[in-house]
N, C-alpha and C positions, 0 to 999 in steps of 0.2 A: 241310234248310235250305241256302239258298243262301248263300253266302260274302258277309258285308260288307262294302261298298266299305270301302278304307283311307280313315283320315280322320288328321287332326291331332290328335285327344285321344289317339292311340296311336302317335306320331313320335319318334320316336330318330333323334338324330345321331351316325354311328358316324365315329370319327377313324382313319384306316387309315395305315399307312406300305406302301408299294407301288414296285416297282421303275420309276424312270425309265426307261421305255424304252416305245416307240408298244404300245397294244393293252393295257395292264396296266389302265387303267381302265374299259376296256371289258370286260373279263374282270368286273371287279365288279359293273357293271351289270346285266350279262346275267345271272348268278347272282342278283342281289336280283329284277330282273323274272321269272325264272322260279320262283321263290317267291311272285310276288302283290306283290310290294313296290313301292308307289308313288314313284319318286324325286323331290325335290323339289330344293332347294338344294344344289349343289357348290363348296365353299371349297378354295382352295390354300392351305395353312396356312405351310409351308415346300417348298424344293427345293434339292436338290444332285444332283452328277451322276451319284448313285447312286442317290437314292431321292426320292420326293415324300411329303409328309404331306397328308393332304386331310379335310375333313369333309364326309361325305354325309347329308345328311336325307333320310330316309324314312317314309312314313305306311303304317301297318298297320290291321290290323281290330280287332286284338286283342293282348293282352298274349304269348298264347300264339303269335300270328302274327310278332310284333316279334321272338321269340326263335327262332324257326324263320330270319326273314332274317337276324341276325346269326348263327347258327349255320351258314349257307350261304355266309358272308364268311368266316368265319373255316377253311372247309374248303378253301379256296384256297389252292395254293401259293404262296409267296414275298409273302403278303399279310398283315400283321400288324393285327391290331386293338388300336390304342393305347390308345384309351379309348370308353366307351359312354354317351352323355347320353338319357336320358328325360327330354323335352323338358317336358311336363307337368307334372313332378314339379317340374325347374328354374324353370319359371315359378311354380310356388308357394312356392317355397323363399324364406324371411323373411315369409311373407304378402304380400296383392296391392294392400293398402290401408294408408293413413296418416292421420294428421291434421293438416292443415296451418293455420297462423295467416291470417287475412284480411288483417291489419295490421299491418304493420313494428312491433319495438319497439325503436328506436334512440336514444331519448333518455328523459331524465329524465321531462318534459313525457308523453312516449309512456304511459311507466309509470303514470305518476299517474292518468291518466285511464284506462286498460284496466283497472288493477288498482286497489289501495288507495291514497288515501281516495276518487277521484273516482268508483269504480265504485258506492261507497254512496248516491252520491246516486240513480243507476238502480237499486237495488234498494228503495230507500224507493219510489220512484216504482211499483214494480211493485207493492209490498206494498199500497200505496195503489189502484192500480187493476189487478188482474190481467191484465185484458186486453192492459195494455200488454206483457206477455211477448212476443206474439208481435211486436210492434216491435222490441224491444230486445234479445233474444236468437236463439240457434238454431231454437229452437221452430218458428218460420214454413216453417222447409225441411227439417225433420229427421223420419226414419221409422226406427224400432225394427225389426229384421227378426229376431222371436222365434221360435226352435224350440225342442224339447225331445228332437230328434234321433230322435224315434221312429220317422219314416217317410221316411229320405233317400234321395231320388231313386227309383231301383227297389231299393236295398240293403238295405232295409228300417231296423232299430233298431241305430244304430250309436252313440246314446247323445250328448252336447252336444259332446264333443271332436271326434268323426268327423263331426259336422255342421257343423264352423265354415268349413271349404274353401268349401263349399257358399254359407253366407251371407257369406262375403267376396267371393263371385263377383256375389252379390244386389246387394250393396252397390255392387259396380263398375259394374254394369249400371242401376243407379237413377242414379249420378253422370254415367256416359257419354251414357244417352240422355235424361235429362229434368233434368239438375242438380240433383237432390235429394240430399241428404245423409243417407247410410242406413249405420247402425251394428248389427253382428250383436250380438242378444243369445241367447247359446245358456245353456238352463239347464238346471239338473243336478236335474232332477225331473221326473216325468210323472203327478204328480199332478194332475188337472185344476184344483182348488181351489187348489193352491200357485201353479199357471201364472197363473191368473187374478189371483190376490191382486199376485203379482209384478210383472206387466203394469201392473195398475193403480198401485202405487207409483213404479214409474218413469215413469208416463206425463208426469209434468208438464216433463219436459224434449223430449217428443216431439210433431210434429203430427200423426203419424199412427201405426198400427201395421200391419206387414204379417206375418201368420200365416205358417209355412212348415214343411213336411216333419213336421206332426204327424197320426198315425195317427187314422182314423175308428174309431168313432164319437167319442174324445173330442174330436176338433177340431169338431166340430157344436157342442157344447155350450159349448167354450172362446170360441169365436167369438160366440155368441149373449150369451153372458154378458156380454163386454167391450163389445159394441156397445150392451148394455142400462146399463152401468154408467159407460161413458165418454163424455166428448162430446167424442172425437176420430174419424177415420175407421177402421176395423179393417176390414182386408182379408186373406180367407185365398186364397192367389195359387194354391195348387194347387185350390182348388176354382173361383173365379170368374175368375181367369186363364184357366185352360183352357176354361171355359165361354165366355168371351165370344169367344177367339179361335176355339174350334170352329164358334159361331153365324155368326161373320162368314164364315168359309170355306165353310159350308153354303149362307148366302144365297147366295154366288156360283157354287156348284157347282150348285144348281138351276137358276140362269139358263142354265148350259150345255145341261142336258137337260130344260130348260121343263118343269119341275114344281112345285106350289105345294106351300110348306110344309104347309098345312092339308089336304093330299091325300095326301102319303107316308107309309109305314110305315118305322117305325127302329127298329131293334134295337140296344139298347147291350149290350156287355160289359165288366162291372165295374160294382160298386156301393159304390165308396169314395167317399171326398171327392170326387175329381174328377168320378166318373160319375155320383153324384147331382148335382152341380151343373150340368152340361152337361144332364141331362136336364130340370132344372128350367128352365135359361134356354130351351132349344129350345122347351119348352112354353109359356112366357112368350111367346116368338118364333113362335107360332102352330103348331107341331106340335100335332098331335091324338093319335096313335097312337105311342106310344112301349112298347115291351117292353123289360124290362131283363133281362139275365141276370147271374149269378155264378158263380162256382166250380162251382155246384150244378145249373146249369141256370136255364130260366125262373123267376123269382121268383115263388110263389103266396101267397095270402094266409091260405093254412091250414098255412102250414111253420111250426114252431113257433119260437121267440125271436127272431122278426123285429124287427130294428131300426125303429123309427119313421121313419127315411128309407128304406128298404129296402119298408116297407108301405106306403109313399105311391106308389111305382110298382107294387105288387102285382097282378096279376091272376088269373083263375079258374082259365086252362087252363094247365098245365104241361109241362114236354118240355125237351129238349138245345137247345145254340145252336145247330147242325145243324136240328131242326126249325122252331127261330123264324126261322130266317134265310130259310126258304123263301118266296119271293113280296115281300121287304122291298127296299125302293128305297135305303135308307140302313144302313151298318153302322157304326156308332162303338165304337173299342175303344179303353178305358184300363184296360187287364188286364194279358195275361203272352202272352210270345211263343209263335208258331207257333199259338195256337188258333183262327184262323180257316184254312180250307184251301180249296184252288180249286176242289175240288167244291161245297163251301158257296157260293162266290163267284158261281158258275155256274149255282146254284138261286134267285138274287136275281132280280128282276124285271129287265125289260130297261132300259139304261143304270143299272147300279148306281153307287152311291158308297160308296166304301170309305175312311174314317178309321181307320188303323192309328196309333195314337199310342203304343203301348207304348213304351219307352226303356230301353236302347239298341238293342234288336232288337223290332222291330214284330209284332202279332199276323200279318200276314201280308208275304212279302217281295213287294214291289211288281212284281220281276222274274216271279213266278209267275202275276201275273194281269192283264198289260200289257195283252193283247188282250181279257180279257174284262170291263173294268170302263170306265167313263166318264170318271171322276176317280178320283184317288188321292191320299192326304196320309196323312203320316207325322209327328213328331215330331223325325225327323233331318234337318240340315243337309246332307246329302249326297244326298238326294233332292227334286224340285220341292214346292212346295205343303209346307212348315213348318209344323205347328202349334205355334207357339210362344209360352208367355206373356212375353215380352220385348216383344210386341207390345200389348200389354194394361196392363201393370200399373206402367211407368213413368209414361204420360200418364195413369191412372186416379189417380195420387197428385200428379201435378203439377197436374190438374185440381181436386181435392178440397182440395191446399193452398193453390192461389192463391184461391182463394174460401171457405177456411175453412171448409168443410164440415163437419157433425156426425157426418155418417156416410156411408157410401155404401150406395146402394141399386139394388134391380132395375132400376129405370128407368135410372138411371145404365150398368148392364151393357148393358142394350138399346143405349142411346142408343152406347154406345163398339164395340159388334159393328158396328151401321149404319154407323158412321164408318169403323172399319176396312176394311170390305167396298166402301163408296162410293170408295175410294181406288184401287181396280182399274177402271179404264175399262172400258165396255162394250168397246169395239172393241180392248181390251187382253187381254179376256178369253179365256182358253186354259186346256183340260186340265190344263196344268202351271202355269197363272198364277192361280190362284183368290183368294190373299191377298198382299198387300204384302210387299216384303223386310224382315226386321228391323234395315236399314240405311236403310232408306227414313225420309229425316229430316221427312217428311211426319207421319209415325203420331202422334208424340208429340203435336205443335200439334194435331190433329184430336181425337185421343180426350181432351186435356184441354179443347177448346174444348163437346165432346159433354156431359162428365160436369158442370162448369160450366152450362151451358144445362139440363140436368136438374136439378141441385141450387138454380137460382134456382126453375124451375118448381114444385119440391117445397115452395120454402119451406124449404131447410136450408141454404143458403149465408148465412155471417155477414160477407161484405163481397163 
């Protein structure tokens, strides 16, 4: 396995005390560089005639790599490590979000209108006309981020408390990218019926529900039930966010290799929530040949105990992933690290496209097949072509909330994917630029507009 690129998610700040003489800092930076650390900011904290104190920020590739970097500094003579800060943990200290009032409470009059007795008039108006809740409360711009903690990132079943930092981060993304007020709801149950009932009971507060990190196959049932029983949009980002951005990236990648969606052969590895949703949307986007694999190989109809979702993509002839990928035009991985080998990639059709989206370590390291692929994308921010859900879900909800859509549909997904793909001008399209940056300010506006247009066309927009 190729060493992962150091990145800020494993960054540390090392506070050092070193002799105040020429070459001391150079010795430190050399030691860090020799073990593969990527040095960022260097700050002078204090200085005397005898010594200096400095903070050095270093990106590492893993927790173990960070420890190796720190040890390499500790091994230097006359250099003292005074303190060590894990920047990611420090960023999370005390939580990452808070609630803020939109209006000041400075006078008795402010209080009388915002709370009792004035608020009673507004309560009565809503009770008489429930639709007014969208005009006079936070419901019009608020999303519940609901999880049971059963499938947190690539870490597995961490439970509700372990999932909370991810949900806080999701709330930050909603606010930063789309101005949507989102709040984490981490449920201490993994019973599908209890989750459905709980979400239904809290739904009056929210304009939409974003399901997150709920394991398959329960996630399919929970989403389907909530969509049927609620009159607000319900979106499972692990499924549909991934699918939307994958389709957008594939639309542009196919332009580069001059192949048509209806003529290519796609091999999927990973048949969980994301894999099934990606396959469904690619099919709706025009793909006709999709072979789906899981940990046992190609999914066939004669395999016992198949879930309905896997059975939907079952084929007659079985085999391994290596056998499935021979002659394939596209590989889409939402599975596990290292499952795809360079030999497999070299067995694909000419100008192969590889989407290796396992996180944090992809199905294959891009460095291993750089000369063998026409396009490669991953889920990581330190490689080109990051397939990141943040390109989809903020705009999806912004659009759904603004037109008060009753639900979110497959047609909205397709329109959103096309809108994202269209943001890359044909003259700008390259093997390393098939998808917009997550910081491209046009994305949310384009996706929101596409969602609203689709909602109105389907007759499910209420404003």
